[in-house]
C-alpha positions in Angstrom: 19.6 -0.9 19.2 17.2 -3.8 19.0 16.0 -4.9 15.9 12.6 -6.5 14.9 12.0 -10.1 15.6 9.1 -12.1 14.2 7.2 -15.5 14.6 5.6 -16.9 11.4 3.2 -20.0 11.9 1.1 -21.6 9.4 -2.2 -22.6 11.1 -3.6 -24.6 8.4 -5.5 -26.0 6.0 -8.0 -24.5 4.0 -7.5 -26.3 0.8 -5.5 -24.2 -1.7 -5.8 -21.5 0.9 -3.6 -21.5 4.0 -4.0 -19.2 7.0 -0.8 -17.7 8.6 -0.1 -15.7 11.6 2.9 -13.2 11.8 3.6 -11.9 15.3 6.0 -9.1 16.3 7.9 -10.4 19.3 10.3 -7.6 19.8 9.9 -4.2 21.5 10.1 -2.5 18.1 7.3 -0.9 16.1 7.5 -2.5 12.8 5.9 -0.7 9.8 6.0 -0.6 5.9 5.9 -4.6 6.1 5.9 -5.5 2.3 6.3 -8.9 0.7 9.1 -9.0 -1.7 9.4 -12.8 -2.9 7.5 -16.0 -1.9 9.1 -19.1 -3.6 8.9 -22.8 -3.6 12.6 -24.2 -4.0 13.6 -27.4 -5.6 16.6 -29.6 -4.7 18.1 -28.4 -7.9 17.5 -24.8 -6.7 14.8 -23.9 -9.4 12.1 -21.8 -8.1 8.3 -21.6 -8.4 7.1 -17.9 -7.9 4.2 -18.1 -5.5 3.6 -14.3 -5.5 0.3 -14.9 -7.2 -0.9 -16.3 -4.3 -2.4 -13.1 -3.4 -0.2 -12.6 -0.3 -1.2 -9.3 1.5 1.0 -9.1 4.7 0.0 -6.7 7.7 1.3 -3.5 6.9 2.5 -2.7 10.5 2.7 -4.6 14.0 3.3 -3.1 17.4 5.1 -4.9 20.0 3.7 -8.4 20.8 0.9 -7.7 18.2 -0.1 -10.7 15.7 -2.3 -10.7 12.8 -3.5 -13.4 10.3 -3.1 -13.2 6.6 -4.1 -15.9 4.0 -2.3 -17.1 0.9 -4.1 -19.1 -1.9 -2.3 -21.2 -4.6 -2.7 -24.7 -5.7 0.9 -25.6 -5.0 0.1 -24.7 -1.1 -2.2 -27.5 -1.0 0.0 -30.6 -1.4 3.8 -30.9 -1.5 5.0 -31.6 -5.1 7.9 -34.0 -6.2 11.2 -32.4 -5.6 10.2 -29.5 -3.3 12.8 -28.8 -0.6 12.1 -25.5 1.1 9.4 -22.6 0.9 10.7 -19.2 1.3 8.8 -15.9 2.1 11.0 -12.5 1.9 9.4 -9.4 3.2 10.9 -6.0 4.2 10.2 -4.0 7.4 11.1 -0.7 8.9 11.6 0.4 12.4 10.6 3.9 14.3 13.9 5.4 13.1 13.3 4.4 9.3 16.0 1.5 9.6 15.2 -0.8 7.0 15.5 -4.9 7.4 15.2 -7.8 5.2 13.3 -10.8 6.9 13.7 -14.1 5.3 11.2 -17.0 6.5 11.9 -20.4 5.4 10.5 -23.9 6.2 11.8 -27.3 5.2 8.9 -29.1 3.4 10.5 -32.3 2.9 8.3 -33.8 5.5 5.1 -34.2 3.3 2.7 -34.9 6.3 3.0 -31.5 7.7 4.1 -29.7 4.7 3.5 -25.9 5.6 2.1 -26.2 9.0 3.9 -25.0 12.2 6.5 -22.4 13.0 8.9 -21.3 10.3 12.4 -19.9 10.7 13.0 -16.4 10.3 16.2 -14.5 9.9 16.3 -10.7 10.2 19.1 -8.6 8.6 19.4 -4.9 8.2 19.4 -3.7 4.7 21.8 -0.9 5.5 23.8 0.2 8.7 21.6 0.9 11.5 21.6 4.6 12.6 22.9 5.4 15.9 21.0 7.3 18.4 23.4 10.5 17.9 23.0 10.5 14.0 20.6 13.0 12.5 17.3 11.5 11.4 14.6 12.7 9.4 12.0 15.1 11.1 9.4 14.9 8.4 8.2 12.9 5.6 7.3 13.7 1.9 3.6 13.1 1.3 3.7 12.9 -2.4 6.5 10.3 -2.2 4.5 8.2 0.4 1.4 8.3 -1.8 3.7 7.1 -5.0 5.1 4.3 -2.5 1.7 3.3 -1.4 0.3 3.2 -4.9 3.5 1.1 -6.2 2.8 -1.5 -3.8 -0.7 -2.1 -5.2 0.6 -1.7 -8.8 3.3 -4.4 -8.1 0.8 -7.0 -6.9 -2.4 -6.5 -9.1 -3.6 -10.2 -8.7 -3.8 -9.8 -4.9 -6.0 -6.9 -5.4 -8.2 -7.8 -8.3 -11.2 -8.5 -6.2 -11.0 -5.2 -4.1 -13.4 -2.7 -4.7 -12.7 1.2 -4.3 -13.3 1.2 -0.6 -11.0 -1.7 -0.3 -8.2 -0.2 -2.3 -8.6 3.0 -0.5 -8.2 1.1 2.7 -4.9 -0.4 1.4 -3.6 3.1 0.7 -4.4 4.3 4.1 -2.7 1.3 5.7 0.4 1.8 3.7 0.3 5.4 4.5 -0.4 4.9 8.1 2.6 2.5 8.6 5.1 5.3 6.8 4.0 8.6 8.5 2.5 8.0 11.9 5.7 8.1 13.4 6.3 11.8 12.0 3.1 13.0 14.0 0.5 12.6 11.3 -3.0 10.9 11.8 -5.0 9.4 9.3 -8.9 9.2 9.2 -10.8 7.4 6.4 -14.5 7.5 5.6 -14.6 10.9 7.3 -18.0 12.7 7.2 -17.3 16.2 6.3 -18.1 18.7 3.6 -21.3 18.3 1.5 -22.7 15.1 0.1 -24.6 14.4 -3.1 -27.8 16.2 -2.1 -25.8 18.9 -0.3 -28.1 18.3 2.7 -25.9 15.9 4.5 -22.2 15.4 4.9 -20.3 13.6 2.4 -17.9 10.7 3.1 -14.2 11.6 2.3 -12.0 8.7 1.6 -8.9 9.7 3.6 -8.1 12.9 5.5 -4.4 13.1 6.8 -3.9 15.9 9.7 -0.9 17.1 11.8 -1.5 18.7 15.3 -5.2 18.5 14.6 -5.0 20.6 11.1 -5.8 18.7 7.9 -2.8 18.8 5.6 -4.1 16.5 2.8 -7.3 15.1 1.5 -7.5 12.1 -0.8 -10.3 10.6 -3.2 -9.6 7.1 -4.7 -11.5 5.8 -7.6 -11.5 2.7 -10.1 -11.5 4.2 -13.6 -14.8 4.1 -15.3 -15.1 7.2 -17.6 -14.2 10.9 -17.8 -17.4 11.8 -15.7 -16.4 9.5 -12.9 -13.1 11.2 -12.6 -14.6 14.8 -13.0 -17.1 13.8 -10.1 -14.4 12.8 -7.7 -12.3 15.8 -8.5 -15.3 18.1 -7.7 -15.7 16.2 -4.3 -12.1 16.5 -3.6 -11.2 20.3 -4.3 -14.8 21.5 -3.4 -17.6 19.6 -1.9 -15.4 17.7 0.7 -13.0 20.6 1.2 -15.1 23.2 2.9 -12.2 24.3 5.2 -9.8 24.7 2.2 -7.2 22.0 3.1 -4.2 23.1 1.0 -3.2 19.6 -0.6 -5.6 17.4 -2.5 -4.7 14.0 -3.7 -6.8 12.2 -6.5 -5.6 8.7 -7.1 -7.2 6.8 -10.0 -6.6 2.9 -10.4 -7.0 1.4 -13.9 -7.7 -2.3 -14.5 -7.8 -1.8 -18.4 -5.3 -3.0 -20.9 -3.2 -0.1 -22.3 -2.0 2.1 -19.5 -0.7 4.6 -22.1 -3.9 5.2 -23.4 -5.6 5.5 -19.9 -2.9 8.1 -19.0 -3.6 10.1 -22.1 -7.3 10.3 -21.4 -6.5 11.3 -17.6 -4.2 14.0 -18.9 -6.6 15.4 -21.3 -9.4 15.5 -18.6 -7.1 17.4 -16.2 -5.9 19.7 -18.7 -9.4 20.7 -19.7 -10.7 20.9 -16.1 -11.5 24.6 -14.9 -9.5 25.8 -12.2 -7.0 23.1 -12.2 -3.5 23.6 -13.8 -1.1 20.4 -13.8 2.0 19.1 -15.5 3.5 15.5 -15.4 5.9 15.0 -12.7 8.6 12.2 -13.2 8.1 9.3 -10.9 10.7 7.0 -12.4 8.0 4.5 -13.2 5.8 3.8 -16.2 2.7 2.2 -14.4 2.4 4.9 -11.6 2.4 8.3 -12.9 1.5 11.7 -11.3 0.5 15.1 -12.3 1.1 17.9 -10.2 -0.2 21.5 -10.1 -2.5 23.7 -8.5 -6.4 23.9 -7.8 -8.4 27.1 -7.3 -10.1 27.4 -4.0 -12.2 30.6 -3.7 -9.6 32.7 -5.5 -6.7 31.0 -3.7 -4.3 28.4 -4.9 -3.9 24.9 -3.4 -1.7 22.0 -4.2 -3.3 19.4 -6.6 -1.8 15.8 -7.2 -3.2 13.3 -9.5 -2.0 9.6 -9.7 -2.8 7.2 -12.2 -2.0 3.4 -11.1 -1.7 0.4 -13.5 -3.7 -2.5 -12.1 -4.4 -4.5 -14.9 -3.9 -8.1 -14.6 -2.4 -9.8 -17.7 
């Protein structure tokens, strides 16, 4: 079985911002691409963490597809004394959910060119590659994939600090798309459907997930403001934008405020008191990405309701 193969090139010089291209040079569809580490390594093996460089890799790459991304950090502008190597580590999945670790390195002892040009990339499987005759998953857990997408944003709040609601929702869409498209799902964002604010024009739903042409989940995302803002998005998700009665609704709220515990208590209180919704907390295994799961009332019938709170506070 073939494995993914990449070319990484630093094109240049935007001062403290560096433009890179990442190209998939294999026949494999690469998805769930996620940066794990970005370090400058000194001769004495000490490291300087560059994950604050705002690195947001493309989430997926088809065969021979190339995309640009930008990193911004003062240490990327000039080679410092003692720097030996710069290393970017990212993970990726193929169509069969085999996971790989990709280690891209460049020797930066030549100060004149520093980061410019091609980097060396080594790709290794994170677990034994599945053979064609082994049983593979035939579907995916959407709640798990929503938690996974939100975790990637929570893990790198600096990179997303300037994103507005539409930007964060696009990132959720991109992460979901790379994870679930191979299972036959399609994702549409900013879909015009249901009733807008005036109830005379369609609203704009943040994300709709369909399978075989039938909506299976709808999503509304928001940056925390206050209780009224959350309730307005819930109302849209379970009612105004859900005229056909999609059975699963996801509302994701991103908090940039200090004190995630207090934010979570307030969100839980809001949901507990919201008419037509019954929820209880589900264990996600995380303190900064939490979920309430339950039901919502739709014309006297019950649908599945998921609320996810995401800590995006930048310390």
